[in-house]
C-alpha positions, 0 to 999 in steps of 0.5 A: 319775883319770889326768890330765896337767897342762900348765903353759904361759903361751901359750894357743895352745901350751897348747891345742895340747898339750891337743888332741894329748895328749887325741887320741893318749893319750885322757887328760884334760888340765888346763891352768894358765897361771900359777904361781898356777893351777898351785898350785891345780891340784896341790891335786887328786890324779890327775895321772900326768904334767906338761908344765911351762914353765920361764918363767912370768909369775909364776915366771920361774926354774923354780919350777913345776918344784919345785912339781910335783915336790914332788907326785911327778909325773913331769915334762917341761920345755918351754922356749924358752930353753936354755943350759948353766946352765939345762940343768944346773939342769933336770937337777939337779931330776931331771925326766924330760926337757926339750924345746925349743919349736921346731916340731910335732916337739917336741909329737910327742916329748912325746906319745911320751915320755908314752907311753914313761913310762907303758909303763915302769911294766911294764918291769923293769930290773936294776942290777948294780954292786958300788959301792953309790953308783953302784948307788943313783945308777943306780937312782934315775935309772931310777925317775924314768923309772918303771922297776921296778928291782931291784939286785944287788951282783955277778953271783951276786946278779944270777943269783939275782934272774933266777931269781925275776924271769925277765921282766926286760927290761934289765940294766945291769951293771958289768964289774969285780965280785967273785964273778962279774964282768960278763963271766961274768954276760953269758955266763950270761944270754945262755945263756938270753936272746938280744938280742931278748928282753933288753937288756944295757948294760955300764958301767965306769970302767976300760979303753979302747974295746977293753973296750966292743968286747969286751963288745958282741962277747960279746953286750951291746947297748950300753956306757956309760963312767963317769962319764956324763950323766943325759941320755946314760943315758936316751937309751941306756936308752930306745933299747934298750927301744924296740928290744925293744918294736919287735921284740916288736911285729913278732913279735906282728904276725906271730903275730896274726890281723889281724881279731881280734887272736887268735893265728894258725894258725902260732903255734898249731902252733909254740907248741902243740907246745912247750906240749904237750911241757911238759904231758906232762913234767909229767904234767898234762892238756890238750885241744884244741877246734875251734870253728865259727860255725854257718851263717856264710855265711848271716850274710854273705849276709843282713847283709853282710861287715861284720856277718860280721866283727863277729860274728867279732870278738865270738866272738874277744872271748868266747874271750879273756875265757873262757880263761887266759893259759896257754891258746892261743886262735887263729883258724884262718881264716874262722869257725873257731877253735882252743883249746888248754887245759892243766892242766885236769881231764879231767872238766871239759873238756866242761863248760868248752866246753858252758858256752861254747857256751851263753853264745854261744847266749844272746848278742844281737849288735846291728848297727845296728838289727839283733838277731842271734843265733848258735850255734857247734859245737865238737869237742873232743879230750880224749884224750892223743895224741902230737902237737898235729897228731893232737889237732887232727885228732881235734878236727876230726873231732868238730867234723864230728860236731857239725855233722852232729848238728844244730849248736849242739853239743859233741862230745868224743872221750871222749864218742865212746868211749862212743858207740863202745862202744855201737855196737860192742856193737850190732854184736856183738848183731846178729851173735850174733842172726844166728847164733842164727836160723841155728841155729834155722831151718837146716832150716826157713828160708823167705821169712817167716824174714827178717821174723821176724829183722827183728822180733827186731831191732826188739824190741831197739830197733836202728835199721837202714838199707839198708846195715846190712840188706844187711850183715846179710843177707850175714852171715846167709846166710854163717852159714847156709852154715856150718851146711851144712858138717861143723862143729857148732853149738858149733864155729861159735859158738866160731869166731864168738866168736873173730872178735868178740874179734879185731874188738874187739881191733882196734877198741879199738886203732886203730878202723881200719875197713879190715881189721877181721879179719886172715883169715890170723890167723883161720885160724891161731887156728881151726886151733890150737883144733883145728878142721879147715877145709874149702875151703867153711868157710874160704871162709865165714869169709873172707866173714864177715870181710869182712862184719864190716868192712862191718857196722861201717862201716854202723853207724858211719856210720848213727849219725854217730860219725865 
């Protein structure tokens, strides 16, 4: 259990420390007011930090410090008396810091230092020095502040460590070293990491002030001259790490959505472009999904915007939990979210998002005494595309299809392809059927022939709407007109098959609904096949080309493929 020990003989001050630490750090505080009580307290495990009074009624010369440090508990000394002898004695015990009992700012500093030391456990520091004694000294001091420390004896070793541990945040390096000195190391590191990502502090016992100025101008953040005080080292290191933290937090704030903590739209586009480029170079697979909360306006109107915000945060939490750190999850605005997943098998994409949809459908959201259930619609682009913008547009189109298809659905572009192929086949079947009837009834066509034609379509289980009927009638009339020309049945059938082949090529290439068949190209193809076209037959083919595009549109809109 994570606890903090406060050893303080002033009851009011001990209670104030306990109250402030528990409120601001949410950690249990155990108070001991005497050395005897401190002995008893440290018998139990679980202390991550200690605040120690130097003078106690039963231990007036810092004995409590030795006691607690013997248990390897990082400690701050809190004292009302300080002179050079006491300061030297405190630092010789290898404590984290000391703080004078002055005013409320002293307690604020203690709280700050506790937070800082806890955060340091995830901060990696590299010490580079050819002197093993200095390297050991530096590393030992840094470990007191709980940093994760790596060591190298020269620049070459340092670069080798950097390759294996690229998330190092601070380098403390000597200047004069064999094989690769501090200047060359600095230039190498700065080629890959700027000052906002990694801090570098130069350390040297040689040279004058010009040396430190030169090192800083080359890209170092700071410089310390040997020999140095432990207190000076800690101040410089803490200041540089704190600056990196502030820069990181500011960047995070500018990249995050204020309500959910997810990444925002700008970050998604910026990083998504880079991530997608990396995926392509690695020949791996990626997908983009757009997710929208169904009937969200109804939630706001019925329960209020506070509940609406809570629902958005709940969905954001689900997305955070279900996707990996290598994926990007962003809130695009309102109730709309976007996810970029990488290094995933294509046949697994639909299942991942359908499981997400089902999980959300099964959730029960409690707001005050209300029980709310929600659903989401998801559009997925699982096709390889040139850029992130195109993938988002495609995912948005699929989201629109999921919404129009009844909501609480997942629609993917790969599934759309299957649908598209079915609709394309439906279109070809209708056109061939129209040609068959035009041949069969070319001499006996009357008003009843339409009904026979529609009955044949119904038997094929093809649903029709008014637009499809209009286009079919136009195609059938045009084909019948072709049979009034000098062309034979075989020539007309061959010409229609050529048009269908051209339409299939165009649609499989771009699915462009406009200009389905290039009429000039069609005429060239027909003439090269040996057909002689009259003005009337050419006019009929022009009308057919237009009607094919109209029929494609009508079928596609009727089935909500787009």
